[in-house]
C-alpha positions in Angstrom: 1.7 28.4 -27.3 3.5 27.6 -23.9 0.3 26.5 -22.4 -0.3 24.2 -25.2 3.4 22.6 -24.2 2.8 22.8 -20.6 -0.9 20.6 -21.1 1.0 18.2 -23.2 4.0 17.8 -20.8 1.1 17.3 -18.1 -0.4 14.7 -19.9 2.9 12.9 -20.6 3.5 13.1 -17.0 0.3 11.6 -16.3 0.7 8.6 -18.5 4.0 7.7 -17.4 3.1 8.0 -13.7 0.0 5.6 -14.4 2.7 3.6 -16.5 4.8 3.4 -13.7 2.0 2.2 -10.7 1.1 -0.2 -13.3 4.6 -1.7 -13.4 4.9 -1.5 -9.5 1.5 -3.5 -9.2 2.7 -6.2 -11.6 6.2 -6.4 -9.5 4.3 -6.1 -6.3 2.4 -9.5 -7.3 5.3 -11.3 -8.4 7.5 -10.4 -5.4 4.2 -11.8 -3.5 4.2 -14.9 -5.5 8.1 -15.4 -5.4 8.0 -14.9 -1.4 4.7 -17.6 -1.6 7.1 -19.9 -3.4 9.9 -19.3 -0.7 12.2 -17.7 -3.7 13.2 -15.1 -1.1 15.8 -13.5 -3.4 13.7 -13.1 -6.4 11.1 -11.7 -4.0 13.5 -9.1 -2.7 14.3 -8.0 -6.3 10.9 -7.7 -7.2 9.9 -5.8 -4.0 13.0 -3.4 -4.7 11.7 -2.9 -8.2 8.3 -2.1 -7.5 9.7 0.6 -4.9 11.4 1.9 -7.6 8.6 1.8 -10.0 6.5 3.8 -7.6 9.3 6.3 -6.8 9.1 6.6 -10.7 5.3 7.5 -10.5 6.1 10.2 -7.7 8.7 11.4 -9.8 7.2 11.8 -13.1 4.3 13.8 -11.3 6.3 16.0 -9.5 6.3 19.7 -10.5 9.2 20.4 -8.5 11.6 17.6 -10.4 10.1 19.0 -13.7 11.3 22.4 -12.9 14.5 21.4 -12.3 17.5 21.7 -15.0 19.7 19.3 -13.4 18.6 16.1 -11.3 20.9 13.5 -9.7 21.1 10.2 -11.5 19.7 7.9 -8.7 15.9 7.2 -8.2 16.0 7.7 -4.4 17.8 11.0 -4.8 15.4 12.0 -7.3 12.4 11.0 -4.9 13.9 12.8 -2.2 13.5 16.3 -3.7 9.7 15.7 -4.2 8.8 16.6 -0.7 9.2 16.0 2.7 7.3 12.7 2.8 8.7 11.4 -0.4 12.1 12.3 1.1 11.2 9.9 4.2 10.3 7.0 1.8 13.4 7.5 -0.2 15.2 6.9 3.1 13.3 4.2 3.9 13.4 1.8 0.6 16.8 3.3 -0.3 17.9 1.4 2.9 17.4 -1.8 1.4 19.8 -1.0 -1.4 22.8 -2.6 0.1 21.0 -5.8 0.9 19.8 -5.9 -2.4 23.2 -5.5 -4.3 24.6 -8.2 -1.5 22.0 -10.9 -2.6 22.3 -10.1 -6.5 26.1 -10.1 -6.6 26.0 -13.8 -4.3 27.9 -11.9 -1.4 24.7 -12.5 0.8 23.6 -16.2 0.3 20.4 -15.7 2.0 17.8 -13.3 2.2 16.3 -12.7 6.0 12.8 -13.4 6.0 12.1 -10.6 8.2 13.5 -8.0 6.0 12.0 -9.3 2.9 8.7 -9.0 4.8 9.5 -5.5 6.1 10.7 -4.3 2.3 7.3 -5.8 0.6 5.1 -4.0 3.6 6.8 -0.6 3.1 6.7 -1.0 -0.7 2.9 -1.8 -0.3 2.2 1.0 2.1 3.9 3.4 -0.1 2.4 2.5 -3.2 -0.9 2.8 -1.4 0.0 6.3 -0.4 1.5 7.2 -3.6 -1.9 6.3 -5.3 -4.2 8.1 -3.0 -1.5 10.3 -1.5 1.2 12.7 -1.9 2.4 11.5 -5.2 -1.2 11.9 -6.6 -1.9 15.7 -5.0 1.7 16.6 -6.7 0.5 15.8 -10.0 -2.7 18.0 -9.6 -0.7 21.2 -7.8 
């Protein structure tokens, strides 16, 4: 019976991982389109959300996370628990939380283009590594 439950959970995690990755891909496309049309605030939001969805994919497929009873509430904090590489990504991408919040609340009226381009590039790399790297092998472990 426990083997059946374990298989069902693994299947759910796999579907959830794929759903997160599909969402991340769509958000990245929207970020790039917004960037191309000079809507930098929207591009920042979409890129950040794409990073969160990619983090969700790693979290959803992590046996470390599945085994824990209590988890931090934040996605970046949860991602940091997945493994060393994921913790590094959590630190890099989580550092954009402040600018995202300031732009969304209107405190920061302009998005620096170099900051936006850095975020988009990081999220693209994170997504690519998650599809073929640590996030994928964690699901197979």
